[in-house]
N, C-alpha and C positions, 0 to 999 in steps of 0.2 A: 507493499499500500501508498501509498505517495506521501502519509506524514511520517510512516516510519523514517523517512531518510530524510526530513526537515528538520525535524527534536533533534538535540544529541543525545546518541546514548553514553547511559553512567553505568559502569561498573560496577555490580553490585560490594559496597563498602564497607569494611567492618570499624564498626563507630572503635575509636578511643577509651581507655578506660578515664573515667571519671571519680576523682574524690569526692568525697564528703556533695555527694545525688542527692534528689529528692527521687527515694525507691515506693514503689506503691504497696502499701501495707496490705489492700488487700486481691485478691485476684478475681474478682469482681468488679475493683474500682467503686465503691461504695454498695450500702448495703439497703441503706431505705430506697424510700421510691422514689424521692425527685433526683435522686441519684440516676439513679437504673434509670427515669423520665431523664437525663440530662444526655445520657450514654446513648439511649434509643434514636432521639431525636436526632445525632450527629449520625448516627450510622445509616436511617431515613434517610441523605442524603446524597448515600450511593456517591461516596467521595473516590470509591476505591481499594485498592487493597492495602495500602498504603498505612491503611488505621492499622492492620497486623503487626506491620511492622515496630507500629509509633506504639505499640499493647508493650514488645518487645523493650524497648526503647524506656518508657515507664517502669516497667519490672526492673531494669538491671541498674537504675537510677541514673541517666543520663541529663538528665534535669536537673539544673545545676542551678536555679532559680527559678520564681514566679509569682509576679507583683500586681493585685487585682486592684483595679482602680473602679472607676465608674464609665463603665461601656468600654474598656479595653485592661489587656493583657498583656503585659509585660514580661518575657522570661528569655532565658539561657538556655540551649539544651547542645551536650559534647558530643560531634560527630565523628567526621571519621578526618576530621582539617586541625589543625594544630586550638586555632582562635575556636571557641564555641558561638556559635549563629544566635545573630540573635531574629527573637520572634514576637511579634504584632499579631494579637487579635482584636480586631475592635467589633464592638456588637452595638448594636441597636437599639438603643437610650427608647426610653415612652417619659413623651413631650411631657410640660408642667401641669395640664390641665388634664391628662392621658393618669400621674399621678392623681394630681385630687379625684377623680371619678375610682380610683383603686382604694384610697383612702375612708374613701367613702362609705363603697360596700364592705368591706374589712371592718369597719367601728360601730357597720348595723349588730356582728355577733361577735361578739367578746371571748368568746371561744376558740375564733382564730388569730389573735391575739395573745391566747393563754400558753397555746398551744406551738406558737413563734417561742416567746418567751421560755417555754421547755424545751427549747432547742430541735421542734420537730415542726416541718411542715406539712399542714391540716389539707388529708389528701384532696379531698374538695375545690381545694384552694382555688384547681383551673377553672372550674364554673362559676367560679366569683370573680376572673378574670374578664370569661368569655363572659356574660352577661356586662361587662363593661366595653365590648366588645373589641379587646385586647388580648393579649397572652404572655404569660408569665416567660418560658422558654422560648427561644427563635424557631419561627413556624417555619420559617427556608432557608435554601441556601446564603438569596441575597443579605438576611438579616445580621451575615457572619463575616466582616474581611478581615482574611489573613495576609500573613507576610514573613517570607522570611528570606539571611542570608546566604543562605544556603547553593548551592547553579543548581540542584534540581528545579527543572520548569513544571511540578506539577503541585500544584496547591490547591489542597492543602497538599503537606510532606509527611513525611513519617515523621519527623519532630514538630510539627505543629501538632501532628498526633498524637502527640507524649503527652502534649500540657492540658488538650483537649483532655484525657484520661482520666491524667492526675486534676483535672479540674471539678471532677464527678467523685473522685475521691475527699476533695476539698470540699465541696461541697458537701458532703455525707453528714463532713463534722456540725458543718456551719451555711445553716441554710438560708441566714440574713446574706450570705456572697450573691445569692440568684439576686434577687434584690437589687442589692450592691452595682452589678453587673447592665444590670437594667436602670438604672440611671440613681437611682434611692439607698441611702446608708440606711446598718442601722439603724443610728441615734437618731436620723431623719425619720426613722420609716416610727418607728419606737415615740421621737416627740410629736410629730402629725397625729400618730393616734391620740394622745394622752389630751391634745388640744379640741378633740374633734371626743370628745370623753369618754373614751373607753374605758372600765373599770380596771381591766385586766392588766394593762399599763404602770401598775403599780401607785395610779395617784389617789391618795382617797380623798375623799371627801371633805371641807371645813365643817367640825361640828362648833355652833354658839358654848361658848361654856353656862353650864347654868349661874345665878347669882348663889354667891356665896351666903349661908346664914348662920354671922357672925359670932349668932350663941349656939350654935351648934358647930360650931368650928370648932374642930379638937387639938389643945395645946401641941404643940410639936414639942417632940421630948426632949428629956435635956443632954445637950449634949458634950461628953466627953473632952475633959482641960488636960489639954496636952503639959506633961512638964514640963516647968521652965527650966529648971537647968538642962543645963548644955549635954555633959554625961547621961543623966536618961536617956534625954529625948534621943538621942542616937545610940543609944544597945536597945536591944533588940529584947523585948522581954520572951519569958519561956512560952514556947507553944506547947494546947493540947496536944496530948496524944492522938486524938483524930480530928487535925484538923487542916490534914490533908484526902480525907474520906478514903475509901476505898481503892486503892490503886491497884494498875490491871491494864495491858496490852489493850487498844483498841478492840471492838471484836471483829470492824471490816477494815484491812490492810489500805493506802493507800484513800479511804474514802474519798478524802479531798480531790484527789489528781482525775479519780471514775467521775465524780460528780461534775468536773470543770470540761472532761472529752478529751482525746488527744490534741498534743501538739501540732502546731500548725506545719503544714508540712516539712513531716520528721524525715531527720537524715540515717535512723542507725538503720541496724543490720535485722534487729527487730521490733515490734512494732514497741509504742512509747509505755504505754500499761505493764506489756511482761517486763523491758527491760526494766522500769525504776519502780515495781510492786517486790521484786521480793528484797531492792535496799532499802524501804518503807520498812520492812517483815522485820528486817533483822537491824535495822535502828533502832525499831522499840524491842526489843526483847532487851538487845545492849541500854539503850537506858531506862529499864525497868531493872537491870540487874546493876546497876550505878547507885539505881533511890535506894534500892534494899538494901546496897552495901551484899550485894554479891555476886561482885568481879569488879574487877577492875576497869569495865570495859570494854571485857571483850567484843574483837569481830572476829567471827570464821572465818577459816577462807585466806 
């Protein structure tokens, strides 16, 4: 065919090893429905077999950095050449009147904001966007504009595809990034929902204080007078035996980390929680031993 001679041919190249790159933490690039929806939307555009190589790049950690901002993503991907390739992905943002309509629909039902604040994307939120004659996810290939500094003429190339897949995994961690990519940050969205009176944003209506009846008001408790002698003031008194209560290891290891979720664009060989949970468990045991005087802060291994 004539077009085979028109376009330059590039031999299948092997990427250079990337140090400290972002590695995919899951085989499916996200477990939530909205992450899978992002991937399925991209794959529905039929942008070629380079998506497969993009998956390989994402799993190997060839993507060095990803920066998400309103309407665009910038990334660096290590390919076969010494200098990493520069990636730009532009996403069509919603206009100001469009976001006004979306926020109005979101404000009608507090459960939408409540789920978002819990780190979940409501399953029927796409219906809400459709009601406003809009779309949360890109609807067509024209809603995306991509560029890569690599010599491959195909667009999107495997480097762009790798960023696509890692974005899906990041959306899995923080669904608000999808809104940001469409033009509205988390802070702006919550601010607008708060202004619309949605109770799920955490703003409570101000209550008027009832007038205080001075005759029924309880007298303030007598405050303990501090000692005036400097030596007595700075010297700590004897603490009761039950001052600290029942001291024991936390029932759930790394509870705060589990509540906060995974680290953005984690670069470790193992998943974020799997890496830090054993450290928290050992630190808890060591701290308890030190407190009880049963060891000198020993650390296993």
